[in-house]
C-alpha positions in Angstrom: 44.6 90.8 100.3 47.0 91.7 103.0 50.7 91.2 102.2 51.3 88.4 104.7 48.0 86.7 104.6 48.2 83.2 106.2 51.9 83.4 106.7 53.5 81.9 109.8 56.1 84.4 111.1 58.6 84.1 114.0 60.1 87.3 115.5 62.8 87.0 118.1 63.2 89.7 120.6 59.5 90.5 119.8 58.7 91.7 123.3 59.8 95.3 122.9 61.2 97.9 120.5 61.8 97.0 116.9 60.8 93.4 117.5 57.4 94.4 118.9 56.8 96.8 116.0 57.7 94.1 113.5 55.3 91.7 115.2 52.5 94.1 115.2 53.0 95.2 111.6 53.2 91.6 110.4 50.0 90.7 112.3 48.2 93.7 110.7 49.2 92.3 107.3 47.6 88.9 108.1 50.5 86.8 109.5 50.1 84.5 112.5 53.0 85.8 114.6 55.0 83.8 117.1 56.4 86.4 119.4 59.6 85.0 121.0 61.6 86.7 123.7 63.8 85.7 126.7 61.4 87.9 128.6 58.2 85.8 128.6 56.0 88.5 130.1 57.1 91.0 127.4 56.4 88.5 124.7 53.0 87.8 126.1 52.2 91.5 126.4 53.0 91.9 122.7 51.0 88.9 121.6 48.0 89.9 123.8 48.0 93.3 122.3 48.0 91.8 118.8 45.1 89.6 119.6 43.1 92.5 121.1 43.6 94.2 117.8 42.0 91.2 116.0 45.4 89.8 114.9 46.8 86.3 115.4 49.7 85.8 117.7 51.2 83.6 120.3 54.0 84.1 122.8 57.0 81.9 123.3 59.7 82.3 126.0 63.1 81.3 124.5 66.8 82.0 125.1 68.2 82.0 121.6 71.7 81.3 122.9 70.5 77.9 124.1 70.4 75.4 121.3 68.0 73.1 123.1 65.5 75.9 123.7 65.7 76.9 120.1 65.1 73.3 119.0 62.1 73.1 121.3 60.7 76.3 119.9 61.0 75.0 116.3 59.4 71.7 117.4 56.5 73.6 118.9 56.0 75.5 115.6 56.2 72.3 113.6 53.5 70.7 115.8 51.2 73.7 115.7 51.8 74.9 112.1 53.9 72.5 110.1 56.0 75.2 108.5 57.6 78.6 109.0 57.3 81.2 106.3 59.1 84.2 107.8 61.9 84.3 110.4 63.1 87.6 111.8 66.3 87.4 113.8 65.9 90.6 115.7 67.0 89.8 119.3 70.2 91.6 120.2 72.2 93.2 122.9 75.0 95.7 123.2 77.9 96.6 125.4 79.5 100.0 125.5 83.1 100.2 126.7 86.6 101.2 125.7 88.0 98.1 123.9 90.9 97.9 126.4 88.5 97.7 129.2 86.0 95.3 127.6 85.6 92.2 129.7 85.5 88.6 128.4 82.0 88.3 129.8 80.7 91.3 127.9 82.4 90.2 124.7 81.0 86.7 124.9 77.5 87.8 125.9 77.1 90.1 122.9 78.5 87.5 120.5 76.3 84.8 122.0 73.1 86.8 121.5 73.8 88.8 118.3 75.6 86.2 116.2 75.2 82.8 117.8 71.5 83.3 118.4 71.0 84.3 114.8 73.0 81.2 113.7 71.0 78.8 115.9 67.6 80.2 114.8 68.5 80.2 111.1 69.9 76.7 111.4 67.2 75.1 113.4 64.4 76.7 111.4 65.7 75.3 108.1 63.4 72.3 107.8 60.4 74.3 108.7 61.2 77.0 106.1 62.0 74.4 103.4 58.5 73.1 104.1 57.1 76.5 103.3 58.6 76.4 99.8 58.7 80.2 99.7 60.2 81.5 102.9 62.1 84.6 104.0 64.7 85.1 106.7 65.4 88.7 107.8 68.5 89.3 109.9 68.9 92.5 111.9 72.4 93.9 111.4 73.2 97.6 112.0 74.7 100.6 110.4 77.4 100.0 112.9 78.6 97.1 110.8 80.1 99.6 108.4 80.2 102.9 110.3 82.0 103.0 113.6 82.2 104.9 116.8 84.3 104.5 119.9 83.3 102.1 122.6 81.2 100.0 120.3 83.7 97.5 119.1 82.0 94.3 120.1 78.6 95.4 118.8 80.0 96.5 115.5 82.0 93.2 115.2 78.9 91.1 115.8 76.8 93.1 113.4 79.4 92.8 110.7 79.4 89.1 111.2 75.6 89.0 110.9 75.8 90.8 107.6 78.5 88.3 106.3 76.5 85.4 107.5 73.4 86.6 105.8 75.1 86.8 102.4 76.5 83.3 102.8 73.1 81.9 103.8 71.4 83.6 100.9 73.5 81.4 98.6 73.2 78.2 100.6 69.5 78.4 101.2 68.4 79.7 97.8 67.9 76.2 96.2 65.3 75.5 98.9 63.2 78.5 98.2 64.5 80.4 101.3 65.5 84.1 100.8 67.9 85.7 103.3 68.2 89.4 103.6 69.6 91.9 106.1 68.3 95.1 107.6 70.7 97.7 108.8 69.0 100.2 111.0 70.6 103.5 111.9 69.9 105.3 115.2 66.4 104.1 116.3 64.5 105.3 119.3 64.5 102.1 121.4 65.7 101.2 124.9 69.0 100.1 123.4 70.1 103.6 122.7 67.4 105.6 124.4 69.5 106.5 127.4 72.1 108.1 125.1 69.5 110.1 123.2 68.4 111.7 126.5 71.7 113.6 126.5 71.2 116.7 124.3 74.8 116.8 123.3 74.9 113.1 122.2 71.6 113.4 120.5 72.8 116.4 118.5 76.0 114.7 117.5 74.1 111.6 116.3 71.7 113.7 114.3 74.5 115.5 112.5 75.4 112.1 111.1 71.9 111.5 109.7 71.0 113.5 106.6 67.3 113.2 107.2 67.9 114.9 110.6 65.7 112.6 112.7 66.0 109.4 114.6 64.4 106.3 113.2 61.3 104.7 114.8 60.7 101.0 115.3 57.9 101.3 112.7 60.4 102.5 110.1 62.3 99.2 110.5 59.1 97.2 110.7 57.9 98.6 107.3 61.2 97.6 105.7 60.9 94.1 107.2 57.4 93.8 105.9 58.6 94.4 102.4 61.4 91.8 102.6 59.0 89.3 104.1 56.4 89.8 101.5 56.1 88.3 98.0 56.8 91.8 96.6 60.5 91.0 97.4 60.3 87.5 95.9 63.4 88.1 93.7 65.5 89.7 96.4 68.0 87.7 98.4 71.4 88.4 99.7 70.5 92.1 99.9 71.4 94.6 102.7 68.8 97.3 103.1 69.9 100.4 105.0 67.2 102.0 107.0 69.3 104.7 108.5 68.1 108.1 107.4 71.0 108.3 105.0 73.8 107.6 107.4 75.6 105.3 105.0 76.0 108.2 102.6 78.0 110.4 105.0 81.7 110.3 105.8 
């Protein structure tokens, strides 16, 4: 049997990058995947590709910073499926600037998506996940929550907050059969950092921080998410899994 057979899974930011890889991996393992993204066309493209590959998926357009939209999404899942077994809070944005030049607008946008969006999805999904009886929340933090570089203050701050939130929710949700864990990717070849990796000097500098001497792929993160979503991780909650090529082991 596939590891997520008959599971209902919601992946935010599922239209591209890591979210798309997670959606496709979950579907191959038997899950019915709700691909949610603020970009409805991207979500539909991911869902359509899954269906073409004989998987089960549907697309939902949602702005996770809008409580009403998140509530509507959860209501739609309740009507269609009655429960939610896996929630992956993957949607995220970044802003690169010297801290002294960081605008209020950039600060608030990154916090709104990376932390507030995670909060709203985890909160509004509670009843659906309790109905599962054996559910898993996977929050995407980052190696940047613990290792820092200049011009990334707001991104690092939000990801540190996601990690702390995850540990707290692991305790609060445990009595209801809901596990909460965190993934901390290193440098992954996605649109978020892709423009930096095109610069040979920057790419070389980033690789020197990575003992495995390669950048991660979205599939690397998806495989780790699959483990945490599956029953193989049934006794794991409150954990932070580094998927970073060894970055956390370096100075």
